[in-house]
C-alpha positions, 0 to 999 in steps of 0.5 A: 611437759611436752619436752619437744617445746621445752626450753634449751637449758645450760647451766655453768658450773658443777658446784652445789648451785648448779647441781642442785639446780639441775636436779631441780628441773630435770626432777621439773621434765627439762632436760640440762646441760652442766658445764664445769670445768673442773675435772670432778664435780662438787666445787667446795662440797667435796669429799676425798682420802688423805693418805688413812684419813678423810677430809672435805673441802673445809669443814662443813655442818649444815644449819637449818636442817630440820625445815630449812630450804635444803630439807624443801630440795630433799623431801621435793626432788632427792631420790636417796638422802644422806644420813646426817648426824646432829652437831651437838655443842659450840663450844669456846676454848681459850687457855685456860677452860673449855666453855659451852657457847652461850645461844640465849640470853639466859646463859650469856648473862652467865658467861663469864668467858667476858666481864660481868658488866660487859655481859650486862651492856650486850644484853641491854644492847641486843634487846634494844637493837632488836625492840628497834627493829621491830618499830623499824627504827633500826636499820640493820645493815649497819655495822656491828661494830657502831651497835657496841662501838659507844658502849663501855666494853672491855677488849676481851669483850670487843675481841670476843665479839670480833671474832664472832663476826668472823665465825659468821662472816668471814669479816669483823666488826667493823664490817659485819653487818647487823642483819647477819645475826638478827637472819638466825632470829628471822628464821627461828620467828619464820619471818621478820617482826611484823606484829606484837605477837611476832615480837614477842616470839622473837623476845622468846627465841633469843631468851631461851631458845639454843641455835645448834638444835638444827645443825648436822653433817652429813655421816660419810663426809660433804661428798654424800650429798653430792653423790645423793644429788648425782644419784637422784637425777633422772636418766638421760636428762642431764648431761654433766660435762667435766673439764669443760669450760665455758668461755663466752655466753652470746646474746642476741637481741637481749637475749641469751642464745648460745655458750660457747667452749672450746668444743664447740658451741651449744645452744642456749634459750635459758643460761643459769650461771652459777660460778662467781657473780663478779665473773660473769662480765667477762663471758657476757659483753652486753650486760650494762655497764653500772650492773657489771660494775655493781657484779665486779665489787663483790667481795669476797673472803678466803679462808685457811683450813689445815686438817690434822690427822691425830692417833688419838682422839684428843677431842672429846666434847661433843660437837666442834670448837671456837678457839678465840685465844690463838691467833688466828682465830679459828672453828675446830671441827672434829669431823670423824667424831660423827663418822668413826670411817673417816680415820683409822681405828682410834684415830681422829681427824679434825678441820682447824678454819681460818680466815686469811687476810687480804694479800697475806703471805700464804706460807708464813701464815701457815707457819703461824696458825700451825704454831698458834695450834700447838699453843693452844693444846700444848702437846697435840704435835705429838699426836699428828700423823697428817697434816693437808692444807686447803686455802678456799673462798667458803662464800662466792660473796661476803656478807658485809655492808653496805652490800648488795647481793645480785638478784637471780635475774639479770639484765638479759633475757633467759640469763639466770644467777644461783648460788651463795652470792645472791642471797643473803640468808644463812652461809654455806650449802644452806644459803646455797640452797635458799638460792635454789628455792629463789631460783626456782620462783623466777622460773615459775613466775618467767613461765619456765617452769610450770605453776604449783611443780614440786618445789612449789606444792605447799611448802613456800620460800618464806618458811625455808 
């Protein structure tokens, strides 16, 4: 590629989406400038020390790692890749018992946490919904609540479903779309149901295939993913400027022309905006009113994470736990089980995370959360040597009903979006990776990248 004719590319934001975009574009021959307002890169994909323990910015388990979007990017662009450790099982902890999560219909039928009659009702609801979708008779963007509303389910079962929705999207079943649950089946089946064979494959998947087999944790913490990206950047092609905030995206004649910063203006032919899409109207005056309103309406949820340093290994199950009897419910990930170096010898570091209700008094909610943990595991307080709180926004936009994520293309020529608020697939790092692949496809179609580049060679986005 003739670098003298390459477009001037500026990426705003050095979170995981921005860094992956910078890596891909630089490996495709482009020079890229990345602006990050914080002093460190990585966004919510960082790890750091708290005393003798190492914690992540919220618990992270990376999904679809065998042949999903992150694997595509790793195979095509990384010089060095993190070492990943299998996640193990998901477990459901109640006050009386720890049960393995029932991923298949067969195991769900034996899941004694719920009344037997409820299990039968839900199996019928699942197979009915899947069949209706296969025949094109179901709008799968309806809320999960609408699917179960008229069924005779106990409060226990309704509460369980609501907690699973919070676990998947950060919101309850009144706002979680049914399509969020079909997304996993579409991935296993590699495409949405289109013919009878696809339908049979889908039914086979929900009956027999377990859900956590391709989920893994990056040894050393999620920071190792960022470190691998940075070490894979081609020398001299990527200029990352930290503590440098973009203040405005200048538009002339309907296309981007520069990014303004307190340190000066950066001329740009291509701007890739990887921070909150809902904030884009603050940076661009030329956006159409209806488009700007749609961006502002994107809904976000916050999470509250409590990291615990324990002087002994209290969590001995292989994998993580979902606590459904605690108030609030939470997800518990003993990260040092995947890498002993994250905690001192004989100790354990555990991340406990829950959704933070809108308008909640954070200090009061912390007190409530900690008390719930003590009730759920009596005696745990005697082994705590470290507590560390985090308030985070794990997804730039929640996957909720009737919320259309914006395309990576914008109404402004040369201005693109990337990140977890531009696609409705999976979650976390995996969703960010999907968004980067979509961006690369758009840039190829628009002539910014050459056809047949590394990201598009022999491996389609459809299979990601």
